C-alpha positions, 0 to 999 in steps of 0.5 A: 563319216565325211566321205568325199568323191574327190581327193580334196575340195578347196576354197583357195580364195579363203585360204589365201585371205586367211594366210595373208591376215596371219592372225586370228580374226575376232568373232562374236562369242569369243572371250578376250583376255586383256592385260594393260600396263603403264610406262610402255610395259615397265610394270609388266612384272607387277609385284604388288598386283596393283594394275591387276587388282584395279582391272579385275575390280573394274571388270567385275563392275562391267560384267567381265567373268573373273575369279580370284584365281583367273584373269577377267575375260570379256565376251564379244557380244553378237553385235560384235561389241565387247564391254571393257573397263573404263572404255565401255562398249567397243566394236572389235568384231573383225579385228586382228589381235594386233589391231585390237592391241593398237586400238586399246593402246590409244584408248587406255593412254587417255587414262594411263601413261604410255599404256602397253596392251596385250590381248588374246582370245581364250576360247579358240578350239578344234574338234577331234572325231574318230579314233584319236588316242585309241578311243572308240570311233564315236569318241569326240574331243575338243582341243584348245588352240594354244598358239596361232600356228598349230598344225594338224599333227600337233592337234592330233598329238594333243588328242592322244595320237594315232594307234594301230586301229587308226587309218593314218592315210585317210584323215579328213579335215573339215573347214567352214560352213558344215552345209558346204564345208571344205574337205582336206584328205590328209595322209600321215602314212608316208613322208610325202603325206606328212609334208602335205599334212603341215596344214595350219588348223583354224578355229572350229576345224573338225578333224575326223580320224577313221577307224580301220575295218578289220573284218576277221577280228570283228567276226571273231569278236562277234562269234566269241560269245556263241563259241563259248555257249557251244563249248559249254553245251558240248562239255555238258553233253560229254559229262552227262554221257560219261 
């Protein structure tokens, strides 16, 4: 799967832009989790849960997804807008989380004294295909991105790591449009390869871990049933002759 002619195909411009931005860019179909506190965050620890209850109730009124045990989550629609408590529809597509916090600080300050806002995207993920965690070659896993700077090694570790059947020197990372993706070849079998592998993953990256082809083991595995049948027939013939 995902074979390439060269060692690496890189869209250097997009990488430079992404590193310069440093923060995740909000996209349609993202789910946002937003916390609003008063007095510059004085009530960040809210023992009576007054703000949480108020925002949760408002979130339910405008269609935010919530349960009794979870914080409300708000979907970014295809037009780039999200519907938030008290504010209604707000265009957020293309915002970094820092910019979103700044905008919401201004918006919610109209309703609360010195509002303090913290927001995050809760559905960013990376796809792992191949021999991760000792599974079969067709195994697939979805790993959520828990922070802004997770490396390839962190993601592979969360997927179960590499076993002796994984080809550690030929790990592929696919990024961008699958019709014309950027492909990175990563070598974790050497120290130099490990240095180069500290590539920060981005949402919707695909990491493919190739399985080693052990010809002798595969041949023996395929011939074992036949050998057992032959042994059974020979034992039967010997028994009859006796």
